[in-house]
C-alpha positions as CSV (number, residue, x, y, z in Angstrom):
1,M,289.2,103.7,117.9
2,V,291.1,102.2,114.8
3,Q,290.9,102.7,111.6
4,T,291.6,101.4,108.5
5,Y,292.4,102.4,104.9
6,Q,293.6,101.3,102.0
7,G,296.3,102.6,99.6
8,Y,299.6,102.2,98.3
9,F,303.0,104.3,99.0
10,V,303.9,105.8,95.4
11,K,307.7,107.6,96.1
12,G,307.3,107.6,99.7
13,R,303.8,109.0,99.8
14,F,300.6,107.3,100.8
15,V,298.0,107.4,98.0
16,S,294.5,106.3,98.6
17,Q,290.7,106.4,96.8
18,E,289.7,107.1,100.4
19,I,290.2,110.7,102.1
20,A,292.7,109.9,104.9
21,T,292.8,113.4,107.6
22,I,295.2,111.7,109.7
23,P,296.2,114.4,112.9
24,D,300.0,114.7,113.6
25,H,301.7,112.3,116.3
26,V,298.7,109.8,116.4
27,E,300.2,106.3,116.5
28,V,300.1,104.6,112.8
29,Y,300.2,100.7,112.0
30,V,301.7,100.1,108.6
31,M,301.0,96.3,107.2
32,I,302.4,95.8,103.7
33,T,300.7,93.1,101.8
34,G,303.0,92.6,99.2
35,N,299.9,93.4,96.0
36,Q,301.3,96.1,93.8
37,Y,299.0,98.6,92.4
38,V,297.9,98.3,88.5
39,Q,297.4,101.4,87.3
40,P,294.7,101.2,84.3
41,K,294.8,101.6,81.2
42,T,293.5,104.6,79.2
43,K,290.9,104.1,76.7
44,A,293.4,105.5,74.0
45,Q,295.8,103.2,75.0
46,R,293.8,100.6,75.2
47,Q,293.1,101.0,71.6
48,L,296.8,101.9,70.2
49,Q,297.4,98.6,72.3
50,A,294.8,96.6,70.5
51,F,295.7,98.4,67.2
52,D,299.2,97.5,67.7
53,Q,298.2,93.5,68.3
54,F,295.7,93.3,64.8
55,V,299.3,95.1,63.4
56,S,301.8,92.2,65.1
57,A,299.2,89.4,64.2
58,I,298.5,90.9,60.0
59,N,302.4,90.6,60.0
60,A,302.8,87.0,61.4
61,I,300.6,86.2,58.5
62,E,302.8,84.4,56.2
63,D,300.8,82.1,53.6
64,E,298.8,84.7,52.9
65,P,299.5,88.2,53.4
66,L,296.7,91.0,53.4
67,S,296.9,93.2,50.1
68,D,296.5,96.3,49.0
69,E,293.1,95.4,48.1
70,D,292.1,93.7,51.5
71,F,293.4,96.9,53.3
72,A,291.6,98.9,50.7
73,E,288.3,96.7,51.8
74,L,288.5,96.9,55.5
75,E,289.5,100.9,55.1
76,N,286.0,101.5,53.8
77,N,284.6,99.4,56.0
78,R,285.8,100.6,59.1
79,S,282.8,101.0,61.1
80,S,281.3,97.3,60.6
81,F,285.4,96.2,61.5
82,S,285.0,98.4,64.6
83,R,281.9,96.8,65.7
84,E,283.7,93.5,65.6
85,V,286.9,94.1,67.5
86,A,286.0,94.1,71.1
87,I,288.7,96.9,72.3
């Protein structure tokens, strides 16, 4: 019987979302596809990245930088602002 399990090697160990119990002394074949696993970012990491991109965009404005009043308005209206930004 042939079974397949999808997963990745991390520090020399096979890691899979599936639970696989492979008995000792059983012949196995390993096929390397070359596709790398990209660990999904947490919500906090995505929010920090979006905030960093926002700050970079603000800092990149050379013609009309935001004034202190603009920042105060953003802070006062942050609930409506957060609905406009897709994270």
